[in-house]
Residue frames relative to the residue before (quaternion, step in Angstrom):
aa qw qx qy qz dx dy dz
M 1.0000 0.0000 0.0000 0.0000 0.00 0.00 0.00
H 0.6410 0.5490 -0.3050 0.4412 3.44 0.95 -0.83
E 0.6992 0.4850 -0.2221 0.4760 3.49 1.00 -1.01
L 0.6149 0.5354 -0.3112 0.4883 3.45 1.18 -0.60
A 0.6552 0.4989 -0.3225 0.4666 3.58 0.99 -0.81
H 0.6575 0.4785 -0.3252 0.4828 3.59 1.07 -0.53
E 0.6673 0.4987 -0.2884 0.4721 3.59 1.10 -0.80
L 0.8022 0.3063 -0.1046 0.5017 3.65 0.79 -0.99
C 0.8367 0.2325 -0.1215 0.4808 3.77 0.86 -0.50
H 0.5499 -0.6556 0.3832 0.3476 3.52 1.15 0.50
G 0.7504 -0.4218 0.2163 0.4606 3.48 1.04 0.83
R 0.6089 0.5630 -0.3876 0.4027 3.60 1.21 -0.25
L 0.0070 -0.7697 0.6332 -0.0809 3.49 -1.07 0.88
L 0.0597 -0.7594 0.6479 0.0038 3.71 -0.85 0.99
L 0.0919 -0.7953 0.5992 0.0057 3.56 -0.66 1.14
L 0.0999 -0.8074 0.5813 -0.0185 3.51 -0.86 1.17
G 0.3679 -0.7170 0.5326 0.2587 3.41 -1.05 0.56
G 0.3727 -0.7251 0.5297 0.2341 3.59 -1.14 0.56
G 0.5702 -0.5912 0.4318 0.3728 3.51 -1.05 -0.72
G 0.6971 0.5224 -0.2950 0.3926 3.64 -1.20 0.03
Y 0.5276 0.6429 -0.4118 0.3725 3.53 1.27 0.13
T 0.4765 -0.6328 0.5158 0.3261 3.57 -1.13 0.57
L 0.6065 -0.5392 0.4363 0.3888 3.57 -1.29 0.34
A 0.6271 0.5333 -0.3356 0.4580 3.66 1.08 -0.64
N 0.7687 0.4118 -0.2419 0.4255 3.59 0.97 -0.58
V 0.5392 0.6341 -0.4162 0.3660 3.67 1.11 -0.46
P 0.7135 0.4360 -0.2985 0.4602 3.61 0.43 -1.00
R 0.6532 0.4656 -0.3501 0.4837 3.72 1.03 -0.59
V 0.6069 0.5360 -0.3689 0.4564 3.61 0.77 -0.69
W 0.6952 0.4686 -0.2839 0.4653 3.62 0.73 -1.06
T 0.5721 0.5577 -0.3577 0.4834 3.64 1.05 -0.85
L 0.7253 0.4226 -0.2690 0.4722 3.67 0.60 -1.05
A 0.6339 0.5388 -0.3563 0.4253 3.69 1.00 -0.49
F 0.7185 0.4441 -0.2329 0.4820 3.42 0.95 -1.02
A 0.5784 0.5461 -0.3597 0.4877 3.62 1.18 -0.45
S 0.6397 0.5433 -0.3104 0.4463 3.46 0.93 -0.75
L 0.6562 0.5335 -0.2642 0.4636 3.44 1.02 -1.09
A 0.7243 0.4240 -0.2313 0.4921 3.51 1.14 -0.86
G 0.4299 -0.7066 0.4347 0.3563 3.54 1.30 -0.02
K 0.5104 0.6278 -0.4476 0.3807 3.55 0.92 0.82
V 0.2778 -0.6871 0.6338 0.2213 3.56 -1.30 0.40
P 0.2916 -0.7769 0.5271 0.1832 3.61 -0.47 1.20
D 0.5989 -0.5713 0.4574 0.3251 3.28 -1.51 0.46
D 0.5026 -0.7007 0.4031 0.3066 3.75 -0.71 0.73
S 0.5897 0.6326 -0.3600 0.3499 3.57 1.25 -0.16
I 0.3248 -0.7128 0.5707 0.2463 3.67 -1.03 0.63
P 0.4793 -0.6698 0.4846 0.2944 3.57 -0.84 0.78
K 0.5477 -0.6807 0.3857 0.2964 3.57 -0.78 1.18
E 0.6038 0.5973 -0.3082 0.4286 3.43 1.23 -0.90
W 0.6855 0.4722 -0.2830 0.4765 3.55 0.86 -1.02
A 0.6725 0.5067 -0.3171 0.4363 3.57 0.98 -0.89
T 0.6066 0.5313 -0.3590 0.4700 3.66 1.15 -0.42
I 0.6477 0.5093 -0.2945 0.4841 3.53 0.91 -0.95
F 0.6502 0.5077 -0.3092 0.4731 3.65 0.89 -0.92
E 0.6740 0.5086 -0.3095 0.4373 3.62 0.80 -0.89
K 0.6476 0.5660 -0.2568 0.4409 3.46 1.14 -1.07
S 0.7407 0.4347 -0.1914 0.4751 3.52 0.94 -1.15
T 0.7764 0.3565 -0.2122 0.4744 3.66 0.98 -0.71
G 0.3691 -0.6902 0.5382 0.3125 3.57 1.13 -0.68
E 0.6292 0.4990 -0.3334 0.4939 3.73 1.19 0.12
A 0.5943 -0.5383 0.4763 0.3608 3.49 -1.39 0.39
A 0.4030 -0.6835 0.5453 0.2702 3.54 -0.94 0.86
P 0.5650 -0.5542 0.4456 0.4185 3.63 -1.22 0.39
K 0.4321 -0.7206 0.4622 0.2836 3.56 -0.96 0.63
K 0.7939 0.0798 -0.0618 0.5997 3.64 1.14 -0.40
L 0.6909 -0.5107 0.3448 0.3781 3.55 -1.27 0.63
F 0.7712 0.3629 -0.1731 0.4936 3.59 0.94 -0.98
D 0.2493 0.7915 -0.5237 0.1926 3.72 1.23 0.42
I 0.2899 -0.7260 0.5987 0.1745 3.55 -0.96 0.84
P 0.3954 -0.7124 0.4965 0.2994 3.76 -0.69 0.86
T 0.5044 -0.6385 0.5109 0.2774 3.39 -1.34 0.77
E 0.7111 -0.4628 0.3120 0.4275 3.55 -1.16 0.39
E 0.6461 0.5173 -0.3161 0.4637 3.51 1.03 -0.95
E 0.6653 0.5064 -0.3158 0.4485 3.62 0.88 -0.76
S 0.6095 0.5788 -0.3008 0.4506 3.46 1.12 -0.82
D 0.6622 0.5631 -0.2470 0.4283 3.42 1.09 -1.03
K 0.6440 0.5653 -0.2680 0.4403 3.50 1.26 -0.67
S 0.7079 0.4434 -0.2695 0.4792 3.49 1.13 -0.55
């Protein structure tokens, strides 16, 4: 995406979120998208502070890692 933006759009790129994402996935997807744009490979760890806030606000277990793959049960919820 980033390379195409430079090749075809003079470096301009507009990123928009869609719908149907789970609260556990949205911040991780945006983290990966921005890391890719910055040419970085993010650490797989989830900040403990974020996990605590996530669990208190959703009542669900926070993802353990950035690259966690949802279980079948979690996928069925979305």
